[in-house]
N, C-alpha and C positions, 0 to 999 in steps of 0.2 A: 164462102167459108174458108177456103184454102188459098186465098190470094197471096201473092208475093209482096213483100214490103221492102222498101229501100233501107239499106243499112246506114242509119244516121248516127252511129256512134262516133265519138271523137277519134281521130287517128291514133291517139295514144292507147285507146281501148283495144284497137284492132291488133296491136302488137303484143298484148299481154298474153302470157302463157299460164294456164291454170294446171294444178296437179291433176293427174289422171284419177287418183283415188279421192273421191269426194263423198260426203254424206248424201243420202237419198231424201227426196222431198215429197211431202204430201201437199198438193195444191188444193186449198179449200175455197169453194165458191158458194156464197149464200145467195139465194134468189127467192123472190116472192112476186108472182105474177109478172115476171120479166118477159119481154118479147123473146120468143124462142130463137129467132134468128140471132139476136145479140148474145144470148146465153151460149148457143152452140158455136158461134164464132169464137167466143172466149175459150171454150173447151178445145176446139180444133187447134187454135193457135198455141195453146199450152202443150198439147200432145205432140203436135207436128214440129214445134221449135224447141223442144226439150230433148236432150240426149236420153234415149231410153234407159241407159244404165244409171241415170241420175233421177229419173222420175219414178217414184214409188207408186203413186196413185193420184188421181184427181177425185176429190170428194165433193159432190154437189149436195148441198143442204137445201131442201125445199121447205121454206118457212110457211107452210100451210097455204100454198097457192090454190086458187079456185078456177084458174083459166083452164078450160077443157084441153087445150093443146099441150098443156104442161103435165097432163096426167098420163094415160096410156100411150099416146103418140110419142111423148118424150122418152118413156121407158123403151119403146120399140126402137127409137132412133139410137139410143145409147147402146142397146144390145147389138144392133146391126153394125154401127160404126166402130165399136170397140168390143168385139166378142172376147177379147183376152181378159176383160174385167178390169182394165186399168182405170176406167171411169166408174165410180160408184155413186149411187143415188141414195141419199138418206132423207126420209120424209118425216117432218114433225107433225103429229096429230093435232097440234094446236099452235096458234101464232105465238112465237117466242120473241120476235123483235130481233134486229140485227145482232145486238151484243150477245144475247143468250144463244142465238143460232150459231154464232162463231164459237162459243164455248162447246156446243154440241159437236160442231165440225171438228174441233181440235181433239175432243175425246174419242171420236170415231176414227181418227187418223192414226196411222202407226209409223209414218216416216220419221226420220231423225230430225228433219227440218220442216217446219210448218210455214207455208206461204199462203197468205190470205189475199185473194183478188176479188174485186167487184165483178158482178155478173155481166158487165158491159165494157170489157177490156179486150185488148189484143196484144199478146206477148210478141215481142220482136225477136229477131235472130240473136242467139247467144245471150239471152236474158237471164238464164238460170245459173250458168257457171260462175259468174261473179258473186252471186248470192251465196252459193254453197261454199265457195273457196273462202270467202270472208268469215262465214260462221265457223268453218273448220279452224281458221286461224284465230278467231276471237269468239269463243262460245257464248259469251255474255252480252253479245251485241244484238240490237234490234235494227233491222235494215229496211230501207224503203227504196224501191227502184225509182229511176227517173221517169216521170209521168209525161208522156207525149199526148197530143191532142188528136181526137178523132171527131170530125165534124158530124153532128147528129143528122144533118140534112143529106149529105152526099157521101159520108163515110170516108172522106179524104183524111189520110194520116199525115200529120205534120209534126216536126220536132218542136218541142216546147222551147221557150227562151233559155237564157242563161241559168246557171245554177243559183238556187236560193236556199235558204234554210227556214225552218219553222219557228214561229214565235207564238205569242198569245196576248189577248187583251185581258184586262182585269175582269171583264164580264165573262171570261173563260170561253172565248171563241178563238179558233186557230187563225193565224195570219202568216203570210209570207214575208220574209225579210231578206235584206242583202246579206251575203256571206261576210261575217266580221273580219276585220283586218288580221286579227291574230290567227284565224283559221286559214286565211289565204297564205300566210307565211309558213304554216305547217305543211301545206300540201306541196309536193314536189312535182306533181304531174296533174294534168286535167283528168286523168283516169283514177286518181286517188279518191277514196271516200271523203265525205264532208260530214263532220259532226254537226248535229242539229239539236237545239233545245227541245223541240217538239216535232210532231208529225201530223199530217192530215188524217191518216189512219185507215184509209180505204185499202191501200196496198202496202203490205208489210211482210217481212219474213223474220223468223226467230227459231232458234233451236228449241225442239219440243221440250227437252228437260228444263231448260232455262225458263221457258214460258210458264210452265206449271210451277216451277220453283218460286217464281216471284208473284204467283197468284193469278195467272191467266187474266181474264177480264173480271170485273166486279159483277157477280151474278145478281146483285141487288139493283143494278141499273136497268132502266126501261128502254126499249126500242133502240134508239141510237142518239148520239149527241153527248159530248163530254168524255166518252171512253178513250178517245185518242189522246187527250191531254192527261187523263188519269194514268194511262199506261206510259206516256212519255215521262211524267214526273216520277212515277214509281220506278221505271227503268233506271233513270239516273240516280235517284236517291237510294236505291237498294242494290247498288253494285254493278249496274250494267251501263251500257252506252247506246246511243242512238245515232245512226249514220244514214246518209243518203248515198246511193251508189250510182254515179253517173254512167257507168258502163252497162248497167242493167236497165233496159228501156222497155216500158210497157205503155201502149196507147190506152186512152180512157175516153169514153163518151161522157161529156158533161151535159146531163139532161136538164131540160127546162122544168120537168115535173116528175114526181115519183109515181110508179104504177100501182102503189099500194096505199092503204089508209094507215094512219097512226093511231095506236091504241092508247096513247097518253097525250094529253093536250100540251104539256110543256115538259117533255122528256129531257130536253137539254137543261132546263132549270133544275129539275129534280136530280138528275145525274151530277150536275155541276155542284150542287150543294153537298152531295155525298163526297165528291172529290175535295171540295174546300175544307170540309170538316175533318177529313181523314189526313190529308196531305199538306195543307197550306199553313198550318200553325197560325201564328199571329197575323199572317198576311191575308187570311181569309177576310179580314176587315175590308180590304180593297174590293173583293168580290161583292160583299154586301153593300158597298157604296154604290155599285151598279145595280144590284138586285136586292134592294131593301125589302121588296115584297116577299122574298124567300127567307128572311131572317128568322122568322118564327114558324116556317112551314115544315111539313113532315117530309122526311127523305128516307123513311124506313129505318131499319136497324142495321147499323154498320159497325157494330162492335167487333165482328169477325175481321173486318179490314184493319181496324186499329190494332188488333192482336197480331195480324199478319205483319204489320209495320214493325211492331216490337220484336217479333220472332226473327225477322230478317235484319234487325239492327240497322234500319234505314237512317240516312242522314236527315237533317232538318231542311225545311224549305228555304231558310236563309242560306244554307250551304249551297243549295241548287242555284239560287239567284246570284250568289257571290262567285261561284265557280263555273257554272254551266251557262248562265244567262245574265252576265253582268251588264249587258246592253239594255236590259228591261228597265223602263222608266218607272220609278216608284214615286207616286205623286206626293206622298207625305214624308218622303225622305230626301229625294233628289231635287228639292225646290226651295225657294225663298218663302213662298206663300202659296196657298192652294185653297180649293173649294169654290164656293159661289163668288163671282166677281159682281158686286152689287153697286148700283148707282148710289153714291154716298149721300147726295143732297136730297134725295126723295125718301120720305119716311112713311107716307100714308099708304095703306094697303092697295088702294086703287091703282097706283102708279109705281109700285115697288118692283123695279125692273132689274134683271140680271142678264149678263151675257149668256147666250144659249145657242146650241147648234140647230134648234128648231126641228130636231129629229130628222135632219136631212142626211142623205148619204153624201159624204164629202167628195166622193169620186164623181158624182152626178151633179150635185148642186152644192158647191163648197162654201157658200157665203154664210157667215154667222150673223146673228141678230140679237134682239133682246126679247125677253119673255118674263112674265111675273115670276118672282123668285119662289123656288119650290121648298125652301126650308131645308135644303140639303138632301132632298129625296129624289132628285133627278140627275142621272149621270150626264144629261145634256148640258148641265151647268157646272160640271167639274173641270175647272181650269187650274193651271198652275203657272207660276212665274218661276221658270227653271233657274238653275245656278248660272247659266250662261245667258240669262235674260230672254228666254223664249216665252211666249204666252202659248202654252201647249196643253193638249189633251192626249195623253199617252204618246202615240207615234205621229200625231199631226200637230202642226203649229199654225198660229195666226200669221198670215202672210199677206202683204199688201204692197202694191207699187206706190211709192211716196208722192202723192199729189192730193190736193184738196178734193174731197168728194169721192175718193177711191174707196170701194167696198172691201172689207176685210174678209178673207176666205181662209179655209183650212187646207193646208198642203202638207205633204210628207215632210217631217222635220229633216233638215239637211245639216244642221249644226255649223253652218257657215255664217251665221248671223245675217247680215245684209237685210233683205226684206222681212226677215223673221226676228229682228232685234227690237226689243221693247225695253224702255227704262221706266220704272215706276218711281215717282217722286212722292215720298212719304208726307211731305209738307203740303204740297198742292193737290195730292192724290190723283195726279194725272198719269195716264199711260201714254208715254210719248214714243212714237215710232222713230227708228233710226233716221228717217228722212226729215225729222223736225216737226211733223204734224202730230196731232193728238187724237186719241179715240174719243168720239163725240156722239152723244145720243140726242142732241138738240133737235126738236121737231119730230122725233120718232115716236112711234107707238109699237105695241107688241107685234112680233112677226116681221118687223121691218129689218132690212139689212143694215148693219152698223158701218159707219164710214169714218174717214179722217177729216179733220178740220183744222183751221188755224188754232193754235194753242191760245187759250184765254182763261180768265178767272170764272168762266161760266160754270154753274152747277152741273151742267150736262156733261162736263168732262171730269167730274170727281168720282173716283171709283175706290172701293175698298174690298180687300180679300177677306174671305170668311175666316181663314186660319193663317196666322203669320208665324213662320219658323224663325228665320233670321235674314234680314235684308242685307245684301252685300253692298 
């Protein structure tokens, strides 16, 4: 519980001097059927590695756990370990879900700064001072500490890789991205904060006043999923900023499974629809390209969130994309053509084939193939020919070593062209790779991996894009 950790901060962090007078923090930890050892390790690390003059309280919110060891034994452990009352236990009589439990925790807290941590974390030395100093300096900022790795098998604590920032897919899932060049130029030191378009959401800190001023979390959301992007967009659009703090380090156990059941079958979809309808303006069309099943689904009443946006005089989502996240690829704006890439020569339904990811995880099985065209209803078939001649899907591009028979795979877009350069000939309808070979479906059937072949007049090399903007 009270083990020592190696100080893995960057040397620039170790020389920083913070003001003596700082706001006090309430650390909020939500749990539901969490392993007691992991929960208590989190609390011990927060209390032991936070200067007492800056730690106002630790608020544990029990989201209706039913494990016996989290009942009276936990209460006894808390009262014995922290008789001064610094650790408070709040129990919900019914299951709230992570989002609403966080709202409850924030309302029960009285510190000037709210710090949300997962229940399976370990705060490292000097983790709190950078957070409090930055919020004192910039009250409208939402901060995320650097998240290190704790092995769930042997509890080994190790430093995470280099600094990254958050992004998102148009299906509204969080992604990690490289720090943009413009941000690298702004930073003078490796100890400086890094501005980020989005956050993962599990670990964050925010001034209490600012948190409630911009609307806390959306209480109409279920369980968890989507709330991190909603708060990210809202923070930027409504006068705040979002930053990652490399000098504040917290370890996190990335678990293979959750210890609790979900009360909503697709809380991410439900919550993301609320987000899209309230905050994304005309760009919600790109979300529905991925989740057409949600276009006419119910997402509850969100008029209060629309009124909140008006009250705060928040900026448009286009402003967010232009000013906060200009790196985000917009398939129907940043391309020459987009949509389904259909085999042009085949018209009968039995063999109507389109390029398709085949629902594969490109990190595990990156090869793309062909599948019956979906009529625009499947995001697996949403490709674009970018303005620099990439055949891409959001942040991954069709990549291939130029030789006959080479299979085409999806790799992270690098914008260096090379193996990711494709030219589309409007007359022959061929997709020709930079190597001189052409994309060919000859002899293939659905689910087969697509390959390169000698360029020819064969119908198996004729492709058409669903939507054409302007070919360069």
